[in-house]
N, CA and C atoms as an extended XYZ file, in Angstrom:
285
Properties=species:S:1:pos:R:3:atomname:S:1:resname:S:1:resid:I:1 pbc="F F F"
N       -17.906        9.205        5.211 N   UNK     1
C       -18.247        8.273        6.256 CA  UNK     1
C       -19.262        8.882        7.220 C   UNK     1
N       -19.072       10.148        7.562 N   UNK     2
C       -19.997       10.786        8.498 CA  UNK     2
C       -21.400       10.875        7.906 C   UNK     2
N       -21.482       11.132        6.598 N   UNK     3
C       -22.789       11.206        5.952 CA  UNK     3
C       -23.505        9.868        6.046 C   UNK     3
N       -22.776        8.783        5.869 N   UNK     4
C       -23.369        7.446        5.977 CA  UNK     4
C       -23.759        7.145        7.418 C   UNK     4
N       -22.890        7.498        8.350 N   UNK     5
C       -23.171        7.247        9.768 CA  UNK     5
C       -24.413        8.009       10.227 C   UNK     5
N       -24.623        9.186        9.667 N   UNK     6
C       -25.785        9.982       10.063 CA  UNK     6
C       -27.104        9.343        9.658 C   UNK     6
N       -27.071        8.355        8.775 N   UNK     7
C       -28.285        7.655        8.372 CA  UNK     7
C       -28.683        6.561        9.355 C   UNK     7
N       -27.805        6.250       10.295 N   UNK     8
C       -28.043        5.194       11.274 CA  UNK     8
C       -28.457        5.837       12.592 C   UNK     8
N       -29.435        5.256       13.277 N   UNK     9
C       -29.977        5.846       14.495 CA  UNK     9
C       -28.913        6.076       15.556 C   UNK     9
N       -28.041        5.113       15.804 N   UNK    10
C       -26.986        5.247       16.818 CA  UNK    10
C       -25.672        4.724       16.238 C   UNK    10
N       -25.054        5.476       15.318 N   UNK    11
C       -23.896        4.953       14.593 CA  UNK    11
C       -22.666        4.689       15.454 C   UNK    11
N       -22.609        5.272       16.627 N   UNK    12
C       -21.426        5.095       17.471 CA  UNK    12
C       -21.717        4.256       18.720 C   UNK    12
N       -22.801        3.527       18.688 N   UNK    13
C       -23.207        2.731       19.849 CA  UNK    13
C       -22.174        1.676       20.216 C   UNK    13
N       -21.523        1.076       19.235 N   UNK    14
C       -20.554        0.011       19.513 CA  UNK    14
C       -19.415        0.517       20.389 C   UNK    14
N       -19.075        1.779       20.247 N   UNK    15
C       -18.009        2.351       21.077 CA  UNK    15
C       -18.407        2.413       22.547 C   UNK    15
N       -19.702        2.348       22.805 N   UNK    16
C       -20.202        2.455       24.181 CA  UNK    16
C       -20.600        1.113       24.783 C   UNK    16
N       -20.469        0.020       24.035 N   UNK    17
C       -20.921       -1.288       24.515 CA  UNK    17
C       -20.408       -1.603       25.921 C   UNK    17
N       -19.113       -1.470       26.118 N   UNK    18
C       -18.517       -1.842       27.405 CA  UNK    18
C       -19.124       -1.024       28.545 C   UNK    18
N       -19.161        0.286       28.376 N   UNK    19
C       -19.704        1.137       29.436 CA  UNK    19
C       -21.190        0.910       29.655 C   UNK    19
N       -21.927        0.639       28.598 N   UNK    20
C       -23.350        0.356       28.748 CA  UNK    20
C       -23.572       -0.889       29.609 C   UNK    20
N       -22.782       -1.928       29.353 N   UNK    21
C       -22.908       -3.142       30.156 CA  UNK    21
C       -22.488       -2.882       31.605 C   UNK    21
N       -21.414       -2.163       31.800 N   UNK    22
C       -20.980       -1.838       33.168 CA  UNK    22
C       -22.044       -1.014       33.885 C   UNK    22
N       -22.608       -0.030       33.208 N   UNK    23
C       -23.661        0.801       33.805 CA  UNK    23
C       -24.913       -0.001       34.129 C   UNK    23
N       -25.144       -1.104       33.415 N   UNK    24
C       -26.318       -1.949       33.645 CA  UNK    24
C       -26.056       -3.011       34.717 C   UNK    24
N       -24.874       -2.964       35.345 N   UNK    25
C       -24.583       -3.882       36.433 CA  UNK    25
C       -23.853       -5.150       36.041 C   UNK    25
N       -23.354       -5.229       34.836 N   UNK    26
C       -22.603       -6.404       34.417 CA  UNK    26
C       -21.167       -6.321       34.921 C   UNK    26
N       -20.556       -7.492       35.150 N   UNK    27
C       -19.173       -7.588       35.604 CA  UNK    27
C       -18.381       -8.400       34.587 C   UNK    27
N       -17.075       -8.360       34.718 N   UNK    28
C       -16.199       -9.117       33.817 CA  UNK    28
C       -16.555       -8.861       32.351 C   UNK    28
N       -16.768       -7.612       32.041 N   UNK    29
C       -17.167       -7.242       30.680 CA  UNK    29
C       -15.957       -7.347       29.741 C   UNK    29
N       -16.176       -7.992       28.636 N   UNK    30
C       -15.138       -8.099       27.609 CA  UNK    30
C       -15.695       -7.594       26.283 C   UNK    30
N       -14.812       -7.119       25.457 N   UNK    31
C       -15.190       -6.682       24.113 CA  UNK    31
C       -14.206       -7.309       23.138 C   UNK    31
N       -14.735       -7.946       22.129 N   UNK    32
C       -13.920       -8.521       21.068 CA  UNK    32
C       -14.302       -7.844       19.748 C   UNK    32
N       -13.364       -7.797       18.845 N   UNK    33
C       -13.627       -7.182       17.551 CA  UNK    33
C       -13.167       -8.120       16.438 C   UNK    33
N       -13.983       -9.145       16.131 N   UNK    34
C       -13.647       -9.964       14.972 CA  UNK    34
C       -13.843       -9.118       13.712 C   UNK    34
N       -13.070       -9.392       12.720 N   UNK    35
C       -13.136       -8.621       11.480 CA  UNK    35
C       -13.494       -9.533       10.321 C   UNK    35
N       -14.551       -9.155        9.619 N   UNK    36
C       -14.945       -9.882        8.418 CA  UNK    36
C       -14.206       -9.267        7.235 C   UNK    36
N       -13.666      -10.105        6.371 N   UNK    37
C       -12.946       -9.635        5.190 CA  UNK    37
C       -13.699      -10.119        3.956 C   UNK    37
N       -13.983       -9.174        3.062 N   UNK    38
C       -14.710       -9.480        1.836 CA  UNK    38
C       -13.800       -9.192        0.641 C   UNK    38
N       -13.712      -10.139       -0.269 N   UNK    39
C       -12.886       -9.972       -1.465 CA  UNK    39
C       -13.702      -10.210       -2.736 C   UNK    39
N       -15.022      -10.118       -2.599 N   UNK    40
C       -15.910      -10.285       -3.746 CA  UNK    40
C       -16.925       -9.145       -3.750 C   UNK    40
N       -17.986       -9.289       -4.489 N   UNK    41
C       -18.979       -8.219       -4.638 CA  UNK    41
C       -20.048       -8.212       -3.554 C   UNK    41
N       -19.917       -9.034       -2.543 N   UNK    42
C       -20.944       -9.156       -1.504 CA  UNK    42
C       -21.351       -7.816       -0.900 C   UNK    42
N       -20.381       -6.977       -0.605 N   UNK    43
C       -20.657       -5.720        0.088 CA  UNK    43
C       -20.814       -4.529       -0.856 C   UNK    43
N       -20.914       -4.779       -2.148 N   UNK    44
C       -21.066       -3.698       -3.112 CA  UNK    44
C       -22.270       -2.803       -2.807 C   UNK    44
N       -23.434       -3.337       -2.415 N   UNK    45
C       -24.554       -2.445       -2.073 CA  UNK    45
C       -24.213       -1.485       -0.925 C   UNK    45
N       -23.479       -1.956        0.072 N   UNK    46
C       -23.092       -1.080        1.176 CA  UNK    46
C       -22.149        0.019        0.682 C   UNK    46
N       -21.175       -0.357       -0.141 N   UNK    47
C       -20.217        0.623       -0.662 CA  UNK    47
C       -20.923        1.660       -1.536 C   UNK    47
N       -21.835        1.210       -2.376 N   UNK    48
C       -22.592        2.139       -3.221 CA  UNK    48
C       -23.441        3.069       -2.358 C   UNK    48
N       -24.012        2.531       -1.313 N   UNK    49
C       -24.811        3.345       -0.390 CA  UNK    49
C       -23.987        4.417        0.297 C   UNK    49
N       -22.739        4.103        0.616 N   UNK    50
C       -21.859        5.092        1.229 CA  UNK    50
C       -21.599        6.249        0.260 C   UNK    50
N       -21.342        5.912       -0.992 N   UNK    51
C       -21.090        6.949       -1.994 CA  UNK    51
C       -22.345        7.793       -2.215 C   UNK    51
N       -23.497        7.152       -2.271 N   UNK    52
C       -24.744        7.890       -2.467 CA  UNK    52
C       -25.031        8.799       -1.275 C   UNK    52
N       -24.757        8.334       -0.067 N   UNK    53
C       -24.966        9.167        1.121 CA  UNK    53
C       -24.041       10.376        1.098 C   UNK    53
N       -22.806       10.159        0.680 N   UNK    54
C       -21.849       11.282        0.584 CA  UNK    54
C       -22.318       12.286       -0.465 C   UNK    54
N       -22.842       11.783       -1.581 N   UNK    55
C       -23.362       12.662       -2.630 CA  UNK    55
C       -24.561       13.453       -2.130 C   UNK    55
N       -25.491       12.772       -1.467 N   UNK    56
C       -26.694       13.434       -0.958 CA  UNK    56
C       -26.364       14.485        0.097 C   UNK    56
N       -25.295       14.253        0.856 N   UNK    57
C       -24.883       15.207        1.892 CA  UNK    57
C       -24.098       16.368        1.301 C   UNK    57
N       -23.781       16.294        0.004 N   UNK    58
C       -23.023       17.353       -0.633 CA  UNK    58
C       -21.527       17.256       -0.429 C   UNK    58
N       -21.064       16.118        0.111 N   UNK    59
C       -19.628       15.937        0.356 CA  UNK    59
C       -18.865       15.668       -0.935 C   UNK    59
N       -19.537       15.065       -1.902 N   UNK    60
C       -18.928       14.809       -3.213 CA  UNK    60
C       -19.964       15.094       -4.294 C   UNK    60
N       -19.473       15.323       -5.502 N   UNK    61
C       -20.368       15.567       -6.642 CA  UNK    61
C       -20.916       14.242       -7.171 C   UNK    61
N       -21.995       14.321       -7.908 N   UNK    62
C       -22.600       13.131       -8.494 CA  UNK    62
C       -21.644       12.368       -9.387 C   UNK    62
N       -20.826       13.104      -10.138 N   UNK    63
C       -19.853       12.461      -11.019 CA  UNK    63
C       -18.802       11.700      -10.219 C   UNK    63
N       -18.403       12.267       -9.096 N   UNK    64
C       -17.418       11.595       -8.242 CA  UNK    64
C       -18.009       10.309       -7.664 C   UNK    64
N       -19.255       10.366       -7.213 N   UNK    65
C       -19.912        9.173       -6.675 CA  UNK    65
C       -20.013        8.099       -7.755 C   UNK    65
N       -20.429        8.506       -8.951 N   UNK    66
C       -20.591        7.545      -10.047 CA  UNK    66
C       -19.253        6.904      -10.411 C   UNK    66
N       -18.196        7.697      -10.456 N   UNK    67
C       -16.868        7.151      -10.789 CA  UNK    67
C       -16.390        6.188       -9.710 C   UNK    67
N       -16.608        6.536       -8.456 N   UNK    68
C       -16.157        5.675       -7.357 CA  UNK    68
C       -16.939        4.362       -7.361 C   UNK    68
N       -18.243        4.449       -7.571 N   UNK    69
C       -19.077        3.239       -7.623 CA  UNK    69
C       -18.641        2.355       -8.796 C   UNK    69
N       -18.374        2.962       -9.942 N   UNK    70
C       -17.911        2.186      -11.100 CA  UNK    70
C       -16.599        1.469      -10.775 C   UNK    70
N       -15.715        2.145      -10.068 N   UNK    71
C       -14.453        1.521       -9.670 CA  UNK    71
C       -14.708        0.334       -8.742 C   UNK    71
N       -15.635        0.500       -7.799 N   UNK    72
C       -15.948       -0.591       -6.867 CA  UNK    72
C       -16.587       -1.766       -7.587 C   UNK    72
N       -17.379       -1.480       -8.619 N   UNK    73
C       -17.995       -2.554       -9.414 CA  UNK    73
C       -16.955       -3.313      -10.234 C   UNK    73
N       -15.906       -2.650      -10.662 N   UNK    74
C       -14.853       -3.287      -11.449 CA  UNK    74
C       -13.944       -4.154      -10.582 C   UNK    74
N       -13.740       -3.772       -9.348 N   UNK    75
C       -12.797       -4.481       -8.480 CA  UNK    75
C       -13.080       -5.978       -8.345 C   UNK    75
N       -14.319       -6.431       -8.127 N   UNK    76
C       -14.540       -7.887       -8.040 CA  UNK    76
C       -14.208       -8.610       -9.345 C   UNK    76
N       -14.474       -7.958      -10.456 N   UNK    77
C       -14.184       -8.580      -11.754 CA  UNK    77
C       -12.686       -8.757      -11.978 C   UNK    77
N       -11.891       -7.859      -11.404 N   UNK    78
C       -10.438       -7.948      -11.590 CA  UNK    78
C        -9.728       -8.570      -10.389 C   UNK    78
N       -10.509       -9.077       -9.422 N   UNK    79
C        -9.911       -9.710       -8.245 CA  UNK    79
C        -9.227       -8.732       -7.307 C   UNK    79
N        -9.672       -7.478       -7.289 N   UNK    80
C        -9.015       -6.435       -6.506 CA  UNK    80
C        -9.851       -5.901       -5.356 C   UNK    80
N       -10.944       -6.573       -5.004 N   UNK    81
C       -11.767       -6.109       -3.892 CA  UNK    81
C       -11.131       -6.478       -2.560 C   UNK    81
N       -11.143       -5.534       -1.645 N   UNK    82
C       -10.725       -5.811       -0.261 CA  UNK    82
C       -11.492       -4.872        0.646 C   UNK    82
N       -12.335       -5.443        1.500 N   UNK    83
C       -13.088       -4.674        2.481 CA  UNK    83
C       -12.984       -5.396        3.814 C   UNK    83
N       -12.492       -4.714        4.818 N   UNK    84
C       -12.413       -5.276        6.166 CA  UNK    84
C       -13.461       -4.572        7.018 C   UNK    84
N       -14.335       -5.342        7.638 N   UNK    85
C       -15.440       -4.800        8.415 CA  UNK    85
C       -15.356       -5.300        9.854 C   UNK    85
N       -14.973       -4.439       10.798 N   UNK    86
C       -14.897       -4.869       12.195 CA  UNK    86
C       -16.296       -4.994       12.803 C   UNK    86
N       -16.491       -6.020       13.609 N   UNK    87
C       -17.762       -6.271       14.289 CA  UNK    87
C       -17.500       -6.296       15.787 C   UNK    87
N       -18.074       -5.356       16.513 N   UNK    88
C       -17.866       -5.274       17.957 CA  UNK    88
C       -18.830       -6.209       18.673 C   UNK    88
N       -18.290       -7.055       19.544 N   UNK    89
C       -19.092       -7.999       20.321 CA  UNK    89
C       -18.716       -7.827       21.792 C   UNK    89
N       -19.700       -7.478       22.611 N   UNK    90
C       -19.446       -7.270       24.045 CA  UNK    90
C       -20.225       -8.314       24.831 C   UNK    90
N       -19.616       -8.764       25.920 N   UNK    91
C       -20.271       -9.754       26.789 CA  UNK    91
C       -19.922       -9.428       28.232 C   UNK    91
N       -20.799       -9.819       29.128 N   UNK    92
C       -20.553       -9.604       30.551 CA  UNK    92
C       -21.361      -10.585       31.363 C   UNK    92
N       -21.151      -10.509       32.658 N   UNK    93
C       -21.808      -11.415       33.587 CA  UNK    93
C       -22.535      -10.569       34.618 C   UNK    93
N       -23.746      -10.956       34.947 N   UNK    94
C       -24.507      -10.243       35.979 CA  UNK    94
C       -25.032      -11.255       36.983 C   UNK    94
N       -24.804      -10.961       38.217 N   UNK    95
C       -25.211      -11.881       39.286 CA  UNK    95
C       -26.581      -11.572       39.811 C   UNK    95
């Protein structure tokens, strides 16, 4: 996961949403975390990218990445895919 996060410019920005809004002068700041659930192959490119990033970072061997990706490719065919993706949404009011 860390190898994948390192590919993103600010991978932990969502954790700071509330404080960023407060620091910018917003009031009544709220944060919600709706979660998207995927049970098909929609997110397969993201999952494959995570395995490739881990391989490139040296966290896993190429064979391990290939086996994990193959497993993820099989899951939609057998109805066994489950991916929950939280989405952070922050809102506030500024006078």
